[in-house]
N, C-alpha and C positions, 0 to 999 in steps of 0.2 A: 551338159552346158555347151555353148557354142565356143569350142576351143579357139577357133580363129579370132573371134571377137575378143576373147580374153587376152590374146597377145597384145592388144592395144592398151591394156592397163599399165604396161611397163612405161614409165616416164620417158624412156629412150626410144620408144616405138615411133614410127613415122606418123605423120598427121592423119593419113587415111585410116590406119589401124586404130588410132586414138578416137577418131570420129565414130568408127564402127563400134568401139567399146562403149562409148557414151550412149549411142542409140540403143545398144543391147541393154544397158543399165535401165534406160527409160522403159524399155519393153518389159523387162523383168519386174519393174515396179508396178506396172499395171496388170501384169499376168496374175491369174488367180492362185496358181500353186507353185510359181517359180521359187518363192521363198523356201519351200520345203526342200528343193534341190540344194539350196544354199545351206540350210540348216543341216542337212545330211552331210554335205561336204565338210562343214565345221566339226560336227560330232565325230565323224569317222576319219578326220584329218586326211582327206583325199588329196588335197593340193599342198605342195610345199612352197609354191610361189607366194611371197608376202603380199603382193598386190592383189592376188586373187582372194586371199583370206580376208584382206581389208574390204574388198568388194562384196564378199558374202555378208560381212557384218553390216555393210551399208544397206544392202537389200533387206536384211532383218530389221535394221533400225527403221527403215521406211514403213515396214509392215506394222511394227509396234506403235510407231508414232501416228500413222494416219489410217490404218485399216484394221486395227486390233478388234474393234467391236464386231467386225463382219465374220470373225473366225468362230468356229465351233469350240466347245469345251475341250474336245480331244486335241484340236489343233493348238489351242492355247497351251495345253499341257505339254505338247510336243516342243514348243518354244522354250518353256521352262527347263524341260529335260535336256534339250540341246545345250543350253548355256551351262547347266551344271556338269554335263558330260565333258564339255570343252574345258571347263575349269579344272575338273579332275585330271584331264590329260596334261594340263600345264605342269603338274607336279612330277610327271613321269618323263616329259620330253627331255632329250639329251641337252637341247639348247633352249634358252628362254625365247619367247616371241619378241619381235621388235617392239620398241616402245609405242610406236604409232598404232600398232594392232591392239596392244594391251589397253591403250587409252580409249580406242573405239569400242572395244568389248565392254569396258567399264561404263561407257555411255549407254550402251544397249541395256546392260543390267539396270542402270539407274532409271531408264525410261520404263522398263518393265516394273521396277519397284513402285514408281509413281502411279502406274496403272493398276497394279494388283495388290499392293500391300494392305489396303483397307478391306479388300474383299477376298481374293482367292489365295493370297500368299502372305499371311501374317507372320509366318516363320522365316521370311526372306533372309534376314541376317543370320539366324540360327542355322539355317540350311547351309549357308555359305561357310560359316565358321566351322561347322561339323566336317565340311569337305577339306578346308585348308589347314585347320589346326594350327601348328606353328611352323609348317613347312615354309621356307623363305619365299619360294615362288608364289605359293598360295597367299601368303601374307601380303606380298607386293600387290596382287590382284585385289585382295580384300580392301587394302588401303586406297587403291585407285577407285574402287567402286564407291567407297565412302565419300571421297572427294567429288565424284560425279553426282552422287545423291545430294550433297550439300549445294553443288552448283545448281541443280534443278530446283532445290527448295528455297535457297536464300541469296542466289547471285543478284547483287544490286544492279549489275549492268544489263540484266535481261528485263524487258518490260513485260510484266505478267498481266493478263486480263483479270478482272475482278473474280471471275470464276476460278481461274488458276490460283489466285492468291488465297481464296477461301479453302480450296483443296489443299494447298501447301500448309496452311495453318493447321488444318485437321490432321495432316500427315505428321507434322512436328509434335502436336499434342499427343497423338497416339504413340509415336516413338518414345516420347518422354515417359509415358505410362508403362509401355510394354518392354522396351528393349534398351533404352539408353544406359541404365546402370550396367547391364551385361556388356554393352559395347565399350564403356569406359574401362571395365575390368579387363577386357581383351586388349585395350591399348596399353594398360599398365603391364600386362604380361609380355606384350611385344617389346615394350621399351626395356623391361628388365632382362628379357632374354637376349636382345640384340645390341644393347647399348655399347658393349665393348668389342663386338666382333662383326657388326654389319652396320656401318654408319649410314649407308644409303637408306635402309629400311627404317632406322631410328629417326632419321630426318623426315622421312615421309610420314611417319607416325606422329611426330611433333607437329607437322603441318596440319594433319587431321585434327589433333587436339585443339590447335589454335583456331581452326575454322569452326569447330562445333561449340567451342566455349561461349560464343556469342549468343547461342540460343538454348543451351541446356543448363541445368541447375549447377551453379558455380561451385557449390560445396563438394560436388563429385570430383572436381579437379583441384580447387583451392584448399587442399588439405595437406597434412604433414607429409604423407608418403609420396604424393605426386610432386609437391613443391620441392621437397628435398632431392628427389630424383632430377627434376629440371635444373635445380641449382648445381647439382653435381655435373650436369651436362655443360654448364656454363664454363667449366674449367677444362673441357675436352675440346681441343681445337676443331675437329671435324664436325662437332655437334653444336657448338655454341651459337652460331648464327641463327640456326633454326630454334634453339632453346630461347634465345633472346626474343624472337618474333612471337613465340608461344607465350612467354611471360607478358609481353606487350598486350596480347589479346586478353589475357586474364585481368591485367590491370585496367584495361579499357572497358571492361564489362560494367554495366550500370549496377550499383548496389547502394545500400545505406551508407551515408557519409562517414559515420564513426567507424563502421566495419571496414570501409575502403581505406581510411587513414591507417587503421591497424595493419591491414594486409600489406599496404605499400611499405609501411615502416618495417615490418618483419622481413620483407624481401630485401629492403635496403641494408638492414643490419648484416644479413648473410652475405650479400654481394660485396659489402664493404670489407667484411672480415676475410673474404676470399681474395682481397687485393684488387678487385675490379674497378675501384674508384681512382686508382693511380694511373691516370690517362697517359702521363709522360713516359711510363715504362712500356706502353703498348704500341707496337708498330704495324699491326694488321688493320689497315684502314677499312677493309670491308666489314670486319667485325665491329670496329668502332662506329661505323655508320649505323649499324643495327642497334648497337648499345645506346647510341645517342638518341635513336628513336624511342628506345625503351625508357630512358631517363626522362625524355620529353613527355612520354605517356604518363609516367609516375608523377611528374611535376604537375601536369594538367589535371590529373585525377585528384591530387591533393587540393589544387586550387578550386576545382568544382565542388569538393567537399566543403572547403572553407566558405564558399559563396552560399551553399545550401544551409550551412550551420548559422551563418550570420542572419540569413533570411528567417530561419526558424527561431532565432533569439537565443540559441545555445552558445553563449559567449565563452564558456569554459572550454568546450570542445573545439570551438573555432580558434581559440588561442593555441590549443595543441596542434591543430592543423597548420596554423601559420608558422609555428616553431618548426614543424616538420618541413615546410616549404623552405624556410630560411636556411635550414641545414643542408639543402640541396644546391644552394646558389653557387657555392664555390665550384662544385662539380659542373654545374651548368656553364659557368664562365670558362672553365678549362675546355669544354666541348665547343663553346661559341667561338673561342679564339683559335681553335685548331686550324692548322694550315690547310687541311682538306675541306673544301667548301661543302661537300655533301654532309660531312659530320657536323659542320657548323649549321648548315641549313636545317638539319633535322631537329635542332634544339630551339629554333627561333620561336616556335609556338609557346613553349614554356616561358621563355624570356619575356615575350610580349604580354602574356597573361600575368606574369609576376609584376611587371610595371603597372598593369591595370589595377592590381591590388594596392600598390604603393600610392597610386593616384587617389584612391578612396580613403586612405588613412589621413587623419587630421594632422599628425606631425610625424616626421621620419626620425628614427634613431640614428646615431652616428654610423652604425654598421650598415643600415639601409642606405644612407647617403653614400657611403663608400661603395656599396653594391651598384648604385646608379652610375657613379663615376666610372667604375670598372666596366660596366656594360657599354658606356659611352666610348671609352677608349677602345674596347674590343670592336665596336661598330666602325669606328674611324679606321682602325687597322685593317679590318676585313673589307672595307670599301675599296682598298687599293688594288689596282691592276697588278698581275704578276708579270714576270719577264716573258713568259711564253705567249701572252695574249697577242693574237695576230690582227693588227688594226687594218691591214690592207686587204685581208681576205678572211672575213669573219665566218667561222664555221659553227659546228654544233657546240663545241666547248665554250666558244665566245658567247653564243646565245644563252647557254646555261648560266654563265657568269652575269650576264645582263639581268636575267630573271632573279638570280640570287641577290643582286644589288637592289632590286625592287623590294625584296623582303627586308633587307637591311634598312631601306628608306622608311618602311613602316615602323621599324624599331626606333629609328631616329625621331619620327613624328611623335611616337608614344613617349619617348624620353622628354621631348619638349613639353608634353602635357604634365609630366611629373615635376620637372624642374627646369623651366625655361632659362632661368638665370645661369644655372650650371652649364647648360648646353651652349649658351651664348659665350660664356667665359672660356669654355674648352675649345670651341671652334676658333675663337679669337686668338687664343694662345697658339694653336697649331698653325693657323693662317699666317700670323705675324712672323713666327719663327721661320716658317718655310719661305715666305716671300722676301725676307731680308737677305737670304742666301740662295735665291732661285737659280743663279747661274751655276752653282756647284751642286745642286740637289738633283736627284734622279727624277725622271719625268713623272713616274707614278705618284711620287710624293707631292710634286707641284700640282698635278692634276687633282689629287684628292683634296688638297687644301682649298683649291678654287671651287671644287665640287661641293664641299661642305658649306661654303658661303652661299652657293646657289641653292642648296637644299634648305637653308634656313628660311628662305622665302615662304616655303609651304609649311615648314615645321612651326614657325612663329607667325600664324596667320594674322592678316590685318585686312581691313576692307579697302578694296580698290588699289591694292599695292602701295598703301601709304606707309611704307616702312620708315620714312624719314621725317615723320611728324609724330605727335603723341608722346608716348613714353620716352623720356629724354635719354635714359641710359641705353635703351635698345637702339634708338635712332642714332645716337652718337657712335655706338659700337659699329653698326652697319655702315654708317657714313665713313668712319675711319677706314674700315676694311675696303670699301669701294674706292676710296681715294688712293689707298695703297695699291689696289689692283690696277688702276689706270695710270698711276704715275711710276710704278716700279719697273716698267719696261718688260714685264713678263709676257706681254703679247708677242714678243720676238722669240720666245722659247721654241727651239727646233723640234717640236713633236706635235703631231696632228691632234692628239687627245688634249693637250694643254691649250693649243690654239682654239679648238672648238669650245672648250669649257670657258675660255676667256670671253668669247663672243656671246655664248649662251647667257652667261652671268650678266654681262653688260646690258643685254636686252631685257633680261628678267627684272633688273633693278633700274629701268629707264628713268624712274622718278628721281633718282639721285641727281640726274643731269639738270633737272629743274631747280634743284637746290644749289648745285655747283656747276653752272653752265660753262665755266672756263675750261672744263675738261673735254667738251664736245669735239673741238678740232683734233685733239690727240686720237680720240676713238675713231672719228671719221677717217683719218689717215690710215689707221690700222685696217679698217674695213676695205679701203680702196687700194692698198698696195699689196706687196708680196705676202703679207700676213693674212690677207682675207681673199678678196675677189681675184687676186692674181697669184694665189698660193700654188705651190707645185702639185698639191694633191687635189684631184677633181672632187673628192668627197668634201673637202674643206670649202672649195669654191662654191659648190652647190648649196651647202648648208648656209654659207655666209650670204649668198644672194637673198635667201629667204629672210635671214635675220636682219640684214641691212634694210630691207623694205619695212620690217617691223620697227626697227630703230627710228627710221626717218618718220614713219607715220605717227609714232607715239610722241615724237618731239617736234611736231611740225611748227609749233610756235617759236621754238628756239633755232630753227634751221635757216631763217632768213639771211643772215650774213654769209652763209656758205653756198647758197643755191647755185650761182653761176659757176663757182669753182667745181662743185660736185658734178654738175651737168657736163662740164668740159672733161673732167677726169673719167666719166663713164662713157664718153662718146664711142670709144672703140668697142665697148662691150655691147653697144646697141646694134652693131652691124648685123644684118641678116646673113647668116652663113650661106655661102653659095652651095648649090646642089651638087657640087663636084665631090666625087669620092675621095676619101683620104684627107680632106681638109679638116684639121683639128682645131675647132674653135675653143676659146677658154671656157665658155659656158654653154651648156646644152640649151635647146630652145625653151625647155621648161624653166630653167634658171633665168633665162632672159626675160621671161614674162614678169618676174619679180622686179627686174631692173627697170623695165618699161613702166610698171606700176609706180615704182619709186619716183621715176622722172616725172610722171603725171602728177603725183602728189606734191612734189617739190614746186612745180609750176603753179598748180591750182591754189595751193595754200600760201603762196608767197604774198608779200605785201606790194607786189608790182602793180602797175596800172593795167587796165584791160588790154591796152595796145601791146604792152610788153609781154603779157601772158600769151596773147594770141601769136605774137612773133615767135616766142619760145616753143609753143605747141606746134606751129608750122615747121620749125626747124626739126622738131622731133618726128613729125609724121610725114613730111615731104619725101625724105629718102625712102621710106617704106612704099609710098605710092609710086614713086619712079621705078623702084626695083620691081614692084608688082606688075606694072605695064610690060616691062621688058620680059619678065619671066613668063607672063601669060602668052606673049607672042611666041616665045621659045617652046612652050608646051604645045601650042597649036601645030607646030612644025615637027615636034619630036616623034620619031618612029618607034624607038626602042621602049618596051614597057617599063623597064627598070628606071630609065631616064625620065619617063613620064611621071612615075611615082615620086621620084626625087623632086622633080619640079613642083608637082602638086603639093607635096609636103611643105616645100619652101613657101609657096603662095599662101598656104594655110597658116604658116607661122606668121607671115606678114599681117594677115587679117587679125590673127589672135593677138599680136602685139598692139595693134591699133585699138582693138577691143579693150585690152587691159589698161591702156592709158586712161580710158573713160571711167575706170573704177573710182577715180578721185572725185568724180561728180556724183551728187546724190539725186539730182533732178534737173529739169530743164532750166530752172531758175539759175542754178550755179553755172551752167554751160553758157547761158546768155551773159551773165555778169562778167565772165572771163573773156567774152568775145570769141568763143571757140566754136560756135555753131557752124560757121562757114567751113572751118577746117574739116569737121566731121562729115558735113554734106559732101565736100570734095572726096573724102575717103569713100563714102557710099557710092558716088558716081564712078570711082576708080574700081571698086571691088565688084559691083553688080554684074559687069560683063562676064565675069567668071562663071555665072550661072548658065550662060548659053554655050559654054565650052563642052563639046561632046565627050571629052576624055576625062577620066578620073572624077566622074560626077560626084561620087559619094563624099570624097574628101573635101572638094571645093564647096559643095553645097553646105556641108556641116559648118564650115568656117564662116561662110557668109551669113548663114542662119543665126549663128551666135552673135555676130556683129549687129544684125537687125534687132535681135532681142535687146541688146544694150542701147541701140539708138532710139528704140521706142521709149526707153526711160529718159535718155538724155535730150532727145530732140522733139519728142512728142509729135504733135500734128505735122511738123515739118517733114516727117518721114513718109507721111501718107501718100504723096504723089509717087513714091518709088514702089509701093507695095503691089499694085496690080501687076506690073510687068514682072516683078520678082516672083510673085506667086505663079504666074503663068509658066515661067521657066521651071520652077521647082515641081510643077505638076506633070511636066513632060516625062514620059517613060520612067516612072519611079517605082520603087519596090516598097514592100511593107514598112521597112525600117525608115526610108525617106519620109513616107507619109506620117508615120508615127512621130517623127521629129518635127515635121512641118506643122502639124495640127496645133501644138502648143503655141506656135508663133501666131497663128490666126486667133487662137483663144485669147492670147495676150492683147492683140489689137482690138478684138471684139469687146472684151471686158473693159478696156481702157477708154476706147473712143465711142462705144455704144452707137447711138443713132448716126453719128458722123460718118460711120463706115457702112451704114445700111445699104446704100446703092452698090458699093463694091461687093459686099457679102451676097446680095441678091444675084449679082452677076456671076460670082464664082462658086455659088453654093452647089449647083448641079455638077459642074466640071469636077469639083473636089469629090463629091459623092460618087460620081462615075469612076474616078480614079481609085477610090477606096473599094467600091464593089468589085471592080475588075480584079484587084489584088486578092480580095477575099474569096473570089470564085475560082481562082487558079487551082487546078488539081494538085494535090500534094501526096507524097508517099504516105502509106498508113503509119509507118513507124518513124517518120521524120519529126522528132520531138521539137527541134528548134523552129521548123516551119510552123508547126502547130502553135508554139508559144508566140511567135511573131504575129500570127493572125489574131490570137487572143488579145495581145497588147494593142494591135491596130483597132480591133473591135472596141476595146475600152476607150481608145483615143477618139474614135468616131462618136461614141455616145457622150464622151466628155465635151466634144465640140457642140453637139446638139444641146447639151445641158447649158453650155455657156451662152449659146444664141437665145434659148428660151429664157434663161435666168437673167439676161441683160435687157429684158423687155423688148426683144426684137422678133417676136413670133411672126411678124409680118414677112420677115425674110423667108420663112418656110411657107407661109400662106400664099405668097405671090409666085410660087413655083408651078402653078397649074394643078388642077385637081388630081391628075394621074400621079404626078410626082409627089404631091403631099401624101397621097394614100400610100405610095411605096415607102416613103420615109416612116410614116406611122407604123406600117407593118414591120419594118425592121426593128422598131423600138419594142413592139409587142413580142417579136421573136427573141430579142435580146433579154426581155424580162422573163420569158418562159422557157425557151428551148436550150440556151447554153448554160451549162452548170458552172457559171462563173459569178459568184455572189457580188463581186465588186462591180461588174458590168450590170448585173440585175438591179443593184441598188440605184445606179445612175439612171437606168431605164425607168424605174418607178418615180424617180425625182422628175424626169422629163414629163412622164404621163400626168403626174399631179399638177405640174405647172401648166400643161396644155389644157387640162380640165378647168383649172382656175381661170385661164385666159379665154377659152373658147366654149366652156361647158354651160354657160348661162343661156338664157332664152334668145339673146341676140348673137349667139355664136355662129360660125360658118354653117352653111346648109349641110345637113347629113352628119354633123359631128356628134349630135346626141345619139344617133343610131350607132355610130362607131363606139361610143362609150359603152352602150349596153351589149353590143355584139362582141366587142373585142377587149376593151379595157377591164370591164368587170370580170369576165372569165379569166383574164390573165392574172388577176389578183388571187384567184383560187387555184388555177392550174399550176402556177409556178411553185407555191409552197407545197402542193400535193405531190410533186415529183420526188422520186426516191433520192435523187442527188441533192435535194434541198435539205441540208443537214442542220437541224435546229440547235444542235449542240455546238455549232461553229459560230464564233463571234461575228465574222463578216456576214454570214447568212442571216443572223439575227438583225443586223443593221439593214439588210435588204428587206426583211419582213417588216421592219419598222416603217420603211418608206412605202411599202405596199399598204400598210394600215393608213398612212397619210393620204395615199391615193383614194382609198375607199371613203375616207372622211371627207375629202374634197368633193368627190362625186355627190355624196349626200348633201353637202353644203350647197352645191350649185343646183342640184335637181330636186332636192326636198323630198316630200312624201312619195313622189313618183318613183324615186330610187328604191325606197323601202318596199313599195308595192311590187316592183319588178323582182326584187330579191325574194319576197315572201311567196309570190304567186307563180313566178316563172322559173327564175334561175336556180335557186337552192333546191326546190322540189326536183328539178331535172338532175341534180347530183345525188338524189335519194337521201337527202338530209331529213332526219326525223322532225315532225312539226314543232315539238317543244324546243328542239335545238335552234330551229329557224327563228322562233320567237325570241329566244335568248340572244341570238346573234344580232337581230335587228334592234333589240333593246340596247345592247352594248354599243352598237354603231351610233345610236342616237344620244349617247351620253355626251354632255358638253366637254368633259375632260378627255382629251385625246389619249392620255397615258392609260386610262382605264381600258380603252378599246385596244391599244397596242398590246397590253398584257393579255387581254381576253383572246386576241387573235392567235397569239402563240399557243395558248392552251387549246384553242379550237383545232388548230392543225396538229398538235401533238396527239389529240384524241382521234383525229380523222385518219392518221397514218397507221397502217398495220404494224 
């Protein structure tokens, strides 16, 4: 071997050596006989360096995985012998191999097993067992090989082809017949031999048993000698976690419901008598987490049995199963309430399913009612934050608690289904007790009390948030709690979690304020002062900005008396932050968007006259326009790139804020009624000059484009005079992304104004196309994925534009571009339909083609179009689906094929018998299609039901493809 190259295998080697080693590895993989050198090195222990040994196994692995069938019988025998020789050496070596080498060796063994067991090496396991016997190093390798074989055969995370899945099923069937009983016997011997003197091997063996139990005959394991041994391990500290997992796999195995109930019950009796049900005496949380998972498995197994027995009508056995379930509830509750969240989380599944049973029973016993109440109290307690939770800098632990809370929420929802009255009463009790003394109560208890009120909204569902009408008891209870929430002063609690929960709850129950509007001023003040938008925490300010806009929007009818006051109070929050570094505004620009939207909503939905609304809207937007002009001048002068970027961002924010105020309007009508058209036209005139600014084009264009989209909705045809010059500027030296974002604007205008914009479209059609073609023809690096993707997206946008033009009944826009240009456009559509393997674009192209055939394909169509149909459109309908890249198993591609069928149907509709004649006599014979198939194809095409032809076309191409 190339000793120099091998030096690079050491992780500490420098980059050049490592590069050389990689190249050498690639070279050995392709070489015919290099694997033999590696096999010899392993069999004769030539190298002592771990990385070289690992490397040799990698070369062998590649050989077995990809090139095994090319080897002769003798060479295959050599690989088997190499592995067995290496295995024998393991038991004599003074030191065991490193774990990573043993794992890699086990993988190579497993690959060889999968390849050879059914044919050349049926004695695979017996050969290994005869070598290793009970030697600890040998047993270690044997168990690793078993885990690697299981991974090859049943690993759920690996996606297997149907061929591999069939092979794996056959391998498992053969193993069950030929060797599984012997393997199980070997596991028993290993466990018996090592359980007291080698915990590592015992745990490894338990892991193997747990893995194999899912697909071998359960009676081999679920029998007295095995179960007794496993239960014995449950009281040995170093073994019990693995034993727990192993028992879990046994309990999890599908079996007859009555047998399953008996198995679980017998396990429980022994575990209970061993003292394992006394959770409070146990302080090893790692073990308890596994034990909780086992109890969860047992509980869910019993519930599955109960469900099956009820379905089959065996009420006696179902009753036994239910009794067995009830007997586990107190244990479940101990685990659910445990202070360690992992232990608690592992039992939630059992708890959830138990509640589902109770929901199905016609009446609950006193004990079951007590259980429901106990679960409810446990959930309330476990929802509480602990002291360690870091609100300012949330990390992994915090994220896990948030996930855990979501699980508890599901339990709470399920509790509400079992006993809504009880849930309401419990929450009310906790809420009232806590809020009476909130000043002296710890933050986590106050937070959870408000949180529970918030959670009731989803737990006790009503239509359209009507919590305060209908059922009187419920409405009164919620109304009382909301009244307490807003009058208790708890919004002043000095902790961010309580503050946020207060605002979230107020917004969730906004319908309360329609019933008791006298509380609106109190809540508005909380939003506007140091408790909300001016809170010391940026997190609270940001969330409050969003919640404030929701609150105002949902209560717009009740806001009238407060509008002027609110607008005055938020004045300072509307200021555009200057682009100077280090300036710390209260709200980020994203948060300000919500404040602008809120201001717009307040003005537009007020009961003021149109003049007053117009004046208020001017007050809101004029500062933005003035600031914009000043900043744009500054940008034109700015030299430094960072300064330019800061200014461009600031300009963009100004445009964004103006856009956002218009969200209060739904259409032109509402803008006119409020007398605001003029203000927005002024904004347009202020913002459009930014398009001709040569600096920071991307940022500025994107902002102005968004504003234009909004104005097309708000001002409709009043925008049209601005569009030509705006378009001209946006088409100057633009890149793929610019065009891709500009085209939707043109599409919006085309679809909305149709023939009104025909002259403008005719004028800008070719300039737009030239800009698109120019970008598409730019050379790109072969491996530049993002450039390729941008071009693909631009191509889609281009075809979408043509689809909008033809679909809006404006084919004359294309027709009037002169014969040469029309032809060029048509060829790009044909190319899009056939040449690019992008089904989304292909579908659009076929839609365009069928539309053009419908418009131009008749007798009075443009000169030469009928020729084009036969020479190019008909062939496209066959060449596209015949391509290898046209995957008929893919949903998007099937949609493209469907449009292809529509195109052919449209051609037949417009050209009649002439089309059939062309297909029968010229085109299909040129593709070497058999005469009877041609006949069949033409008959399908002539069927009046388009669906028949669509289905036929799919079958036609499935047959035609090799």
